[in-house]
Phi, psi and omega in degrees: 000301178251136181274339181272118182301330180289340181276340183301311178299323178296317179298318178298318180297317179296315179297317180296318179295318178297318178296321178297317178295320179297315179294325179294331179284344180281119181275148179238116183299329180292343179273005179298124181292141174303141181096357178290134178300137179304323179300322179291318179296317179296320179297324183276321188244359181094169181293144176297151175294327187211137170235133185203181175249124185280183184300334180267005179083014180265151174290137182225146175233147179225131171252117186238147175256007176295150016268342183261337179280168184245013185228150172206152180230143180228158179205150169268153182237129181279178184297337178272004178080026180251136179286144181256049181093132178256129182231148173293137185243348177262070180228157177305318182297315184288327178297338180297342178300336180293348176282347185269096176075191179271143181237128174273167178300317180297322180291321178295315179299320180292326181282318188245352184086183181290143179286162177288322185220139169240123184214185174236157179212153176108167177292159184307322182279351178228023182297138178231152171283136182233125173262131180243129178248123174287136177196173177262101179294134185053027180064017184227308192272134176290110188223169169239138170263117180270118178250109182279127188248020179076174183295331180269350180074026186243349182215140178292129175251328176192170176206149176196155179273163174199167180294148179271114181296342178300334182258007179281111183299327179296324178285324182284322183228076183294148175268132180252000000 
């Protein structure tokens, strides 16, 4: 790039400073301070994918990148219209909340947003509706969290992660 050896460190410094400024300009919705007005968050990050009332009767908002994205963020909103902290919700840790009591389909949608895929699985006599959420398992692996919703698709019966076939190179580029 530069033929003069004394210019190389300067070029590296300029590139590093430019990269730092570029990264500083990238906003992160999860860094939203608690108490920020929902209108301000919406102005910066766009309208939530979903607004609902959660299991505790609180107003909740979800920004989701489903069906093809692997991230979603959720927050509760107080009576004054202020978010009470925005958190990533498509994580192994957050999916563990499904172990707490019974969950209806509406409650799951309010907690995690709309699923990437709704399908069925199982033999005819034990077929269940399955909601699949794309996410990064352990913040690394391209995965789906399979949430089994029973034969009627109305209540969580179990959930577990698995690899996301969308990222399987053999499926995307088969060898003939």
